[in-house]
C-alpha positions in Angstrom: 0.0 0.0 0.0 1.3 3.4 -0.9 2.3 5.5 2.1 -0.1 8.5 2.4 1.1 12.0 1.5 0.5 13.0 5.2 2.8 10.2 6.4 5.5 11.1 3.9 5.3 14.7 4.8 5.7 13.9 8.5 8.7 11.7 7.8 10.4 14.3 5.6 9.5 17.2 7.9 11.4 15.5 10.8 14.4 14.9 8.5 14.2 18.5 7.3 14.4 19.8 10.9 18.1 18.8 11.0 20.1 21.6 9.3 22.9 20.5 7.1 23.7 23.9 5.6 21.9 26.5 3.5 20.8 24.1 0.8 18.5 21.3 1.8 18.8 18.0 0.1 17.8 14.4 0.4 20.1 11.5 -0.1 18.5 8.5 -1.8 20.1 5.0 -2.0 18.9 2.5 -4.6 19.4 -1.2 -5.2 17.8 -3.9 -7.3 16.4 -7.5 -7.1 15.1 -10.0 -9.6 17.3 -9.0 -12.4 18.5 -12.6 -13.0 17.3 -14.6 -16.0 14.0 -16.2 -15.5 12.9 -13.9 -12.7 9.1 -13.0 -13.0 9.6 -9.6 -11.3 12.2 -6.9 -11.5 12.3 -4.6 -8.4 14.1 -1.5 -7.4 14.2 -0.5 -3.7 15.0 3.0 -2.6 15.4 4.6 0.8 15.6 8.4 1.2 16.5 10.7 4.1 18.5 13.7 5.0 22.3 13.2 5.4 22.1 13.8 9.2 19.6 10.9 9.5 21.7 8.7 7.4 24.7 9.4 9.7 22.6 8.3 12.7 21.4 5.2 10.9 24.8 4.2 9.8 26.2 4.4 13.3 23.5 2.2 14.6 23.7 -0.2 11.7 27.5 -0.7 11.8 27.3 -1.4 15.5 24.4 -3.9 15.3 25.5 -5.8 12.2 28.7 -7.1 13.7 30.3 -9.6 13.0 29.1 -9.1 9.4 31.1 -6.6 7.5 28.9 -6.0 4.4 25.3 -7.2 4.7 23.9 -8.8 1.5 20.3 -10.1 1.8 20.8 -13.0 -0.7 23.9 -14.2 1.2 22.0 -14.0 4.5 19.1 -15.9 3.1 21.2 -18.6 1.6 23.9 -18.8 4.3 26.7 -17.9 1.8 29.9 -15.9 2.0 30.0 -14.0 5.3 27.2 -16.2 6.5 28.9 -19.5 5.6 28.9 -21.8 8.5 25.9 -20.2 10.2 22.7 -22.3 10.8 19.2 -21.0 10.2 18.5 -20.4 13.9 21.6 -18.2 14.3 20.7 -16.3 11.1 17.1 -15.7 12.1 18.0 -14.5 15.6 20.6 -12.2 14.0 18.2 -10.7 11.5 15.5 -10.2 14.1 17.9 -7.9 16.0 19.3 -6.2 13.0 16.4 -5.2 10.8 14.5 -3.1 13.3 17.4 -0.6 13.1 16.0 0.4 9.7 12.5 1.2 10.8 13.9 2.9 14.0 15.1 5.9 11.9 13.3 8.5 9.8 13.8 6.8 6.4 11.2 6.8 3.6 11.2 3.7 1.4 9.6 2.8 -1.9 9.7 -0.5 -3.8 8.7 -0.6 -7.5 8.2 -4.0 -9.2 7.5 -4.7 -12.8 6.1 -8.0 -14.1 8.7 -8.9 -16.7 6.4 -10.9 -19.1 3.9 -8.1 -19.1 6.5 -5.5 -19.9 7.7 -7.7 -22.8 4.1 -7.8 -24.1 3.9 -4.1 -24.0 6.9 -3.8 -26.2 4.8 -5.4 -29.0 2.0 -2.8 -28.5 4.5 0.1 -28.1 7.2 -0.9 -30.6 9.2 2.4 -30.2 9.5 1.9 -26.4 13.0 0.5 -26.7 14.1 3.8 -28.3 13.1 5.5 -25.0 14.1 2.9 -22.4 15.9 -0.2 -23.7 15.8 -2.5 -20.7 13.4 -3.6 -18.0 15.8 -2.3 -15.4 15.8 1.2 -16.9 12.0 1.3 -16.8 12.0 0.1 -13.2 14.7 2.5 -12.0 13.0 5.4 -13.7 9.7 4.6 -12.2 11.1 4.2 -8.7 12.9 7.6 -8.8 9.9 9.3 -10.4 7.6 8.0 -7.7 9.7 9.8 -5.0 9.8 13.0 -7.1 6.0 12.9 -7.7 5.4 12.6 -4.0 7.8 15.4 -3.1 6.2 17.7 -5.8 2.7 17.1 -4.4 4.0 18.1 -1.0 5.8 21.2 -2.2 9.2 19.8 -1.1 11.9 21.3 -3.3 15.1 19.7 -1.9 17.9 18.7 -4.1 18.3 14.9 -4.6 21.6 13.1 -4.4 21.0 9.5 -5.7 23.6 6.8 -4.8 23.3 3.6 -6.8 25.4 0.4 -6.3 28.3 0.2 -8.7 27.2 -3.0 -10.4 26.3 -4.5 -13.8 23.3 -2.1 -14.1 25.3 1.1 -13.9 24.8 2.0 -17.5 21.0 1.3 -17.3 20.7 3.6 -14.3 22.6 6.3 -16.1 20.4 6.0 -19.1 17.2 6.2 -17.1 18.5 9.1 -15.1 19.5 10.9 -18.3 16.1 10.4 -19.8 14.4 11.7 -16.7 16.6 14.8 -16.7 15.8 15.5 -20.3 12.2 14.6 -20.7 10.2 14.3 -17.5 8.3 17.0 -15.6 11.0 16.8 -13.0 13.9 17.8 -15.3 14.5 21.1 -13.6 15.0 19.6 -10.1 18.6 19.7 -9.0 19.7 16.0 -8.9 22.9 14.0 -9.1 23.6 10.3 -9.6 26.8 8.6 -8.2 27.9 5.0 -7.8 29.5 3.2 -4.9 29.9 -0.3 -3.4 27.9 -1.5 -0.4 31.1 -1.3 1.6 31.8 2.3 0.6 28.2 3.5 1.0 26.7 1.6 3.9 23.1 2.7 3.4 23.1 0.7 0.1 22.8 -2.3 2.4 19.4 -1.0 3.6 18.3 -0.5 -0.1 19.5 -4.1 -0.8 17.3 -5.5 1.9 14.4 -3.4 0.8 14.6 -4.5 -2.8 15.1 -8.2 -1.8 12.2 -8.3 0.6 10.0 -6.1 -1.6 10.5 -8.6 -4.4 9.5 -11.5 -2.1 6.4 -9.6 -1.1 5.3 -8.7 -4.6 5.8 -12.3 -5.9 3.8 -13.8 -3.0 1.2 -11.2 -2.1 -1.3 -13.7 -0.8 1.1 -15.4 1.6 1.7 -14.3 5.1 4.2 -11.4 5.3 7.7 -12.5 6.0 9.1 -11.4 9.4 11.8 -9.5 7.6 9.2 -7.4 5.7 7.2 -6.7 8.9 10.4 -5.5 10.5 11.1 -3.1 7.6 7.5 -1.8 7.6 6.1 -2.4 11.1 3.3 0.1 11.0 2.9 0.2 7.2 4.0 3.8 7.1 7.8 3.4 6.4 7.6 1.7 3.0 5.4 2.0 -0.1 5.0 -1.1 -2.3 4.1 -0.5 -5.9 3.6 -3.4 -8.4 3.0 -2.8 -12.1 1.2 -5.6 -13.8 0.1 -5.5 -17.5 -2.8 -3.0 -16.9 -0.7 -0.7 -14.8 2.2 -0.7 -17.3 -0.1 0.0 -20.2 -1.7 3.0 -18.4 1.8 4.3 -17.6 2.9 4.1 -21.2 -0.3 5.8 -22.4 0.5 8.6 -19.9 3.9 9.0 -21.4 2.3 9.3 -24.9 0.1 12.1 -23.6 3.3 13.9 -22.5 4.5 13.7 -26.1 6.7 10.7 -25.9 6.6 8.7 -29.1 6.1 5.0 -28.3 4.2 3.7 -31.4 
């Protein structure tokens, strides 16, 4: 369920009360899930907050995640790499103590998921779509970032945006989507930047990693009981918005782009 404008405004207002200088800006961290071959859903998870809030969060997170150095949700789930040798009980007890650190702080999260087969079908109806956005990941990243910008515009929040994306195989796609947004969207005049870093260098990317992973799990199994990890991220249903684009929603979005003058057919 989408977090209401009132709840988003409250979260951002608290963050904005911390003065970081004359120019107010939000720092947004983004990561992906479901980009492997055969995945039914591609997701992008994003967390946003003021830099002062990220500093507080990082201090708590680094302390709580010991002995793990860099937290990867997939490794944790599958007991690989830094989690090699752990058993499920040890992992579950560790996660139960760690994940509440995310919801404890004033972070606003959004997950955007696209049904991959539906998007492929839309490429047949909108054959020029690949000229605008070539890959599923570009579409997903664009929509996730646009969602935040739309919410901020409705609330009259004009902060600059500093986007940090993991330095991974999807760097070029993120750059392409960001460039398209800066040239063509209604948000093109907002001051924004996009940089890349590893999860070790930019610790908040670890929060985005968890959000994307758990958001993907939730979108793929909406009728199942919520995973404990998802409830920890979104305990009162006000911290994270979950947005799933099936065929109907994708088609309506593309029709909206056409109304803005984007040639898709």
